[in-house]
N, C-alpha and C positions, 0 to 999 in steps of 0.2 A: 687034539684038534688035526684037523688034515685040512689043507689047502688044495685046491683043484690047480692044474696049470692054469686054465682061463684065469681064474680068479686071482692069482699071483700076478699074472700078465695085466689086469686091469688093473687092478692096485698100485702097481708101478705106472701104467700109462695114464689113468685118469686120475690118481690121486698123488701122484708124483713121490710115491715111497720108494727108499730105496732098498734093494733085494734084500738085503739082512736084515731088514724090518718089517717085512711083511708079515710074517708071523707073529711078531710083536702086536703091531696094530691089530691085527685079525682077532687076536686073543683079548686084547682089550675092548674091541667092540661088542663081542660075544658077551664079555662080562659085564661091562659098565654100560652098554648101549642102550635106549629106550626103545622098547617093542613099538610096533606101529599103533597098537591098539592105546596108547597113551595119546595121541594125537587125535583131531577132529578138524572138519571143515573142508577146504579146497586142498588143504596138505595131506589130509589123510586120504582122500580121492586120491592124489597123486601117489601116495604109497601104495594104494590098493591096485591102483593100475600097473605100478611096477612089479608088485607082488605077483599078479596074474601072468606076468611074461612067461615065469618060470613055475610051471605046473609041480616040480620035482620039489622046490623050496616050502619051509614049514617054519622059518624064522627069519624074521627081517628087523635088524636094528639100525637106530640112527645114532650117529656117535660123531660128535662134533659138526663138521659140516659135510658128513658122508652119509652113505646109505650101505651096508651091509646086506647080503643075502645068503642064509646059509641053507644047508637040508642037515638038520642034527647040528653036530659040531663040524661040518664039513662047509668051508667058504666055497660059495659057487661064484659071486660076482659083486662088484662094488662099484657105487656110482659117487658124482659129487652131485650134491643137492642143489637144485637151482638157485640164482641169488632170489629169486621173488618169494621163495619159500624158508629161505635161512633165519629170517626173523621168527617163524613159525617152529621152527627146527629147537631154538633155544631158548623159547618162553612157554612154552606149554609145558 
């Protein structure tokens, strides 16, 4: 697994992950995260919109309250899921 500089910076900035935990959290997201295909409704529309922002991305994972965007096994960026979608992220 590889993490881009942008991906590492965004994890630290948006998710509050310490520098030494970035690789571990990204690996967990890739391994245990749920793909966007597992979701439906307005949350799925939100995920699709985020996915289309990065044309090189081919893998999106929802893990905890966070959203991770990968190209293969390379982390591109990460976001925190908005409060209005957190319930959908955990229950579907």
